[in-house]
N, C-alpha and C positions, 0 to 999 in steps of 0.2 A: 284313446291317448296315443297309440301308435300311429293312426291316421294323422292326427293333428302334428305329431313330431315330424312325419314325412313330408307334410305340406311345408313346414317351416324349413326343412332341409332344401326342398325344391325351390322354395322362394329364394334362399340363399344362393343356390346355383344359378337361378334366373338372373339375379343381380350381377353375378359375375359373367354369366354368359352374354347379358346385354352389353357390358362394357367390351368384352372381347369381340362381340359381333360388330360393334361400332368402329373398332379399331381395325378389324381384319377383313370383314366381308361387306362392310357398308349396308347395314339393315335399312329396310324401308322406314319411313317415319311412323312412329308408334310401336315399332318392333320391340321385343324384349319383354321383361317382366315388370311388376311394379304395380299392378292393380288398375291400370287405366282402362276405362270402359271401351276404348277403341284399340287397345294394344294387341298386336299380332306377333306370332312367331317369326324368327328370322326365316326368310325364304331361301334357305341354304342347307343342304343336307348335313355337312360337317357342323354347322352352328346348331341346328336341331339336335344332332347327336350328343353335343356337349351337355345338354340339358338332361339327358336320360340314360347316358352311357353306363353309369354305375349300377343302376337298377337292371339294365339289360344284361349286363356281364353276369351278374348274379343268377340270372335266369339261363344262361348259356346261349344267348342269342346276340346278334348284332344288327345295327340298322344298315340296310343296303340301299334304301331310297327314301326321300323325304322332301315334300314340298307344299307350299300353300297352293291352293287350287281355286280358280273362279268357276263355280258350278254352272254359271250361265253359259260358259264356253267350253267347259270341261277341260281347261288348259291351266298349266301352272302360271301364277301371277303373284306378284309381290304384294298386291292388295286382295288377294283372295282371302276368303274367310273360312275355307275348309282346309284342314290339315290331313294330308294322306301320308302314312308312314308304312314302311314294309321292313320286316325283320326276317332274319335267316339264322337257322341253327349254326353253331360253331363246332358241333360234334354230331355223333350219331343221334338220331331223332326217329322215333317209331310213330305210327298213327296214333297210338295212346299218348305219346308225348305231345303230339299236335293238339289233340283233344284237351289235354290238361293245360297246355299253353294257351289256349283261346282266351281264357280269362286271366291267367297269370300275366301274359304279355299285355294285355289291355290295362290292367291295373298298374303297370309300370308307367303308363302315359295318363291315365284318367283315374279320378277326375282333376288331377293336378293341372293338366294343360288348359282346361276351361277356367281354372281359378287363377292361373298365371296370366293368361291372355284373354282379357274381356271382350275383344273384338272377334274372337274365334266363335263361329257359329255351328260347325259340324266337324266331324272327325271320322277317319276310317284307318283301321290297322289291319294289314294282311301279314299272315305267316307264309313265307316263301318255301318252296322245296329245297332240299339239299342239292348243291351243284352237282353232285354224282348222279342225282336223280333227273334233274333238268338244268342244263348249263347255260341256257338262254339267258341273256342280260335282263329280260323282264318276262319271267315265266308266270303263267297263270297261278294265283294264290292257292294254298292248301286250305287256308281259313280266311275268312274276312268278317270283321264287325264294323258296322258303319251306324253312327248315331248322331243325333243333333243335341245341342246344348239343353234344349228343352227335355229331351229324354234323360239326359245325365242328371238334371235336377230331380227327376222323378224316381230315379233308381236309388236303391240302398246299397251304397258302395262297401259299407263295412261287412266283412266276411262274405263278399259276393262270390258265388260259385257258378258253375255252368248250369245248374238246374234253374236258378234264379235269373240267370242272363236269358236262357231260352224262354222262360216263362214271361219275362219282361218284354222280350221281342214280340211275343204273341199278344200280350196285353196292350202294348203301345202302338203296334202296327209297324209295317215295314218302312213307312216314310219317316218314322222317328227312330227306329232301332231294327237292324237286320243282322242276322247272324247266318253265315254260310260255312260249310265244311265239305270237302271232297268225299266221295263215297267211302273210301277206306278208313277215313277219320270217323265218319257217321257210324261205320260198322264196329269201331273198337268198343270194347266193353264199357269203358268209362262214358263214352258219348251215348251209347245205346241206353244205358242206365239213366243218364240225365234227361234224354229225350222222353223216355217212358214216364218219368216223374212229371216233367213239364207238360206232356200231353194229357196227363190225368188232371191237370188243373185248367188248361186252356185247349180248345180244339186245334189241331195241327194245320199248319199252312205250308205252302212249298215256296222256297226262296230260289230263284234262278242263279246259276253259277255267274259270278262276276267276271269282268274282264280285268286285265292289269295294265292301266295307262302308264305312259312314260314320265313318271315323276322321279327324277334322279336328283 
């Protein structure tokens, strides 16, 4: 019931966001909400933020970067079908907080983004370091989750936790779902416990550290 109510709220936000996007930032054709099979998010960080800001504020994070990306060129594109978003904590954040935030921040965007925008084929979310830790405009991510629409369909989003996310990543394979965390996050008690439980179900694999492209 809570998931259904959340979807209805996001669809309402999407309708308002689509109108604002048309008036303010000039979305590409098909952008916005409404269930079109070809609909894409607005290719604008501020416009993307309007859809998800309330949920992110409740988690104590903010959107720092966001864009549609054409994976064939790995560059931002108004017609890209991959949505890349980056969030940064607004207060103190420990490695344990990043571990717990891996799923919490993901659920602020998904599966709603795939439901709102039928043209979206894949998605990635990075948690960025605190500015006091790394003040560069585009720092390497602390955690990163990347997945396809197909993977999202095969995941059980209700009560999703880190154990199940890690298990799903192993079950589906890195081309469908990959999960990365920096060593200090992986060494936190919460992440280690989740990893141990996931490894007991599926043999472990190694995910290379991701880079942080310029999607602002």
